[in-house]
N, C-alpha and C positions, 0 to 999 in steps of 0.2 A: 427482818421484815415482820411487820405486825399486820394482823388480819382481824377484821371484826365483821359481825353481821347484826342486823337489827330488823325486826319485822315491820311490815306495813300495817297501819291500823285501819279498821273499817268502823265507821261511826254509824250507830243505829238511831239513837235518839238524842235530842238536846243540842245538836249542832247549831251554832250561832250564839247559844247562851254562854259559850266559852269565850266569846269575843271580849277582849279586855275592856272595851268601852262599855259593854253591857254589864260586866261584872262590877266595874267601878260605879256605875249608876245604880244598879239594883242590889249590889252586894253579894250576889250569888249566881252561880250557873252550874249546870250538871249535864253530863252525857252518859249514855250507855254505849260502849264500844268494845271491840275485841282486836287483838293482834292476830293476823292470819299467818298462814304458812308460806306466804310470799315475802321475800326479804330484799333488802339492799345490802351490798357488801363493799367494804373498802380495804385496800391494802396500802400500807405506808412503808416506805423504805428510804434509807439514806445510803447511797452507794459509797464505795471506798476509793474508787478511781474512775470518775465519770462525770456526768452532767452536774451532780450535786457538789461533790468535793472539789473537782477541778474546774468545772465550768461555772460554778457558783449560780446554778439555775434551779428554780423550782419547776418540776415537771408535773402537770396535772392532766390525767387522761380520763375522759368520760365520753360523751358523744363527739367530742373533738379533742385535740391535743394542744396544750399550752406550754410554752417555755418562756420563762421570764426571770430576770435577776432580782426583781423586787416584789414583795408580797402585794403591795398596793396596786400592781399592774395585773394581778390575777383577775380574770374576768368572771370566773365562777364565784358567785357571791359567798356560798357557804364555805368553800375552801379558803377563800381570802379572809373571812372574819375569824375562822378558827385558828389558822396559822398566825394571824396577826395577834389574836388574844394571847396565845402561848409564846409569842416571840420566837417562832421556829426558824432555824437556819434552813438553807435549801434542802428540800425533801422531794421525793416522788410520791404522788398520790394517784391511785386508780379507783374508779367508781363504776360499779355495775349493779344491775337490779334484775329480779325475777320477772318484773312486769314493766310495761311502759311507765316511765317515771315522770315525764314532763306533763304537768297539768292533769295528773291522774285522779286527784281527789282522795288519794290514799296516804297523804302526808309523807311523800317520799323525801321532800326537802328536810323535814325534821328527822326522818330515819337516817339519812346520810349525815346530817349534822351530829347526831348522837354517835354514829359509827366513828366519825372522824375525831370527835372529842375523846372517845374511848381509846382509839389508836394512839393519839398524841399523848394522852395521859400515861399510857403504858410506856411509850417511847421515852418520856421524860421521868419515869419512875414516880409518878404522882398517884396517890390513892384517892379515888373518887367513888362515892356510892352511886348507884344507878339513879337515885333521886337527884343527887347533885349534878349528874350529867344532864338529866332532863331539864333541870332548872337553868343551867348554863346554856343549853341548846335553845331554850325559849328566849333568853336574854339576847343571844347572838342573832337569832333569826329576826328578832324585832329590829335589828340594825338595818336590814335590807327589805323587811316586810313588816311595816308597823301595824298591819291588820292581822297578823298571825294570831290564831287562837291558842288558848292554853292546851286544848285537848290533843294537838298534834304531837308535841314532844312528850307530854306526859302519857299519851296513849300508846306511842310507839315503844318507848324505852322500858316500860313495865309490861310484862306479858300477861296474857290471859283475857278472859271475858269479865268485864267489870263495869261498875258504875263509878264515875269519877266526879267529885264535887269540887268546885272552885269558889273560893271566898275572897272577898276584898282583902288586900294585904298579901296576896300571893299564897294563901293557904290552900293546899291540895289534899283531898282525902280519897282513899280507894275503898271500894266495897266489892270484893271478888265474888263472882257468881258461878253456879254449876254450869257445866257445858252440855247438859242433857238436851237442850234445844237442838244442838247440832247433831245429836244422835238420832233425832226424830225427823229432821229435815235436811235437805241439801242446800248449801249456799253456793252461789256462783257469782263471779264478776263478769259482766257483759261489757265489752269494750265498745264505746261509741265511735271510736276513730277520730274524735274531736279533742284537740288539746287546747287549753286556754290558760291565760295568766290569771291566777286566782285573786290577785290583788284588786282587779277591777270589780269582781263580784263581791269580795269581802268589803271593799270600800262602800259599795252600794248598801250592803247589809248594815254596815256601821252607821250609815245615814238614816236607817230605818229600824233602830234597835227597839223602839217601842212596840214593834210588831212581833217581837220574839217571845214574850211571856207565855202565850198559849202553847208553845213547844214544850215548855217545862211542865205545864199541866198534863199534857199527853205523856210525857216521860214518866210522871208519877203513876198514871194509870197503867202504863206498860210495866213499870217496875213492880207494881202490886201483882199483875198477872204473872210476871216472871217468878216471883216468890211463891205464888200459888201453883206454879207449874202448869198454868193455863196457857199453853203455847199458841193455840189458835187465836186466842184473844190478844196475845202479845203481838202476833203478826198483823192482826187487824189494826192495832194501834200504830204499827209501823207504816201501813198504808195511809192512815190518817195523818201521821206526822209528816209524811212526804207531801201531802196536799197542803198542809199548813206551811211547810218550808217554802214551797213555791209562792205562797202568798206574801212572804216577807220581802221578796225582791223579784221584779220582772226579769232580771238578767240571769236568774238561776236556770231557766230552761228556755231561753229565747232562741237558741240555735235550732234550725229546722230539723237537722238530723237527730238531735237530742229529743225534740218533740215527737218525731216519728217513732223512735225506739220506745219512748215513754208510753205512747198510745198502744203500741204493740204489746208491751209487757202488761199493761193494764187490762187488755182484752184477751190475753192468752189464758185459757183454762188450766194450763200447766203451771202458771206462776201464781203462788199464793200471796206473795207480798214482794214489793220492789221499791227501791229508792235510788236516787243518784248520790254517789259518794262525794264527800267533800263540799267545797263551796258551790259547785254546780256549773252548768253550761258546758260540760265536757267530761272527759275521763271515763269512769266506769259506773255502770249501774250495778247494784247488788240485788240479787233475787233469792227468794226462798221458795222451794218446791218440795214435793214429795220425793222420797228416796228413789234415785235412779229413774226418774220419769221425765226430766226436762230435756226438750229438744228445742233449739232456737236457730233462726236463720242468721245469727250474728256470732262473731268470735267471742268465745267465753271460756272461762276456766273455773273448775270446781275448787273451792277453798275450804279450809277448816280452821278452827281455833288453834293457835300456837301458844304454849305456855312460856315460850322464850321471850325474854326482853333482849337487851343488847348483850352480845357475847364477844369476847376478844381473846386473842392469844398471840404469843410471840413464836415465830417459826424459826 
């Protein structure tokens, strides 16, 4: 049996500038993000006398269970594309997460993809670097989500708090940052209770990519504040960036529940900065607050930076 874990990523600045259509047109995109201490997990197993070897069936367990004789019949997109890419014989794959993963805005699909690539590569005795795994995860995710941004796989598979730059031609550069920000403030994820298909939001953003450049300007201001350790200013720019992000597409916060939570967080004296994670219109809000001060009428979880990227082992 092979087991792997991969953190979920939380994006702070520059989201949408990692859109492949934006990078192709403008030649450059960048984000500031971090991997958090919430993860996805995958186990991969080939039995010796059971469904795989005798029944010649692929078994996939997540929020539902699939049994099929052919890879092409697997309904779970990410499992299907990974097993097909590697030409895997019948296997059993199980997927679990530390947080709601459907439409979360935390790049859970990319995290699961990276996990499964890691497990299959170990199973097949292949040596792949973490960057190679991230690159393959991006290519495979594009097969079922053509609007997938660069930051999802490259943000999940490589751990830490970082600025990531994307250049035309698939060039990716990392600039790792001090985690002192998280020693001064608490970060929480606030669940909206709303799940959505990110493809629809990302498609709308792709149709409005000329509205994205101001997000990069704000990222640069925030980056300067971060380097100067002016964290109050950094969080001020985070609020500004969230306002700008909503202006790139009306679908980012059109859900009424999302609007209500957004308004509450904006007016709460305990919340210093907040934004919706991912493409928008559901999933989790991220908040920053003073240490041990935040109380909310919504389900939330405190998070921190994780230095882990993808990790795997054979049991």
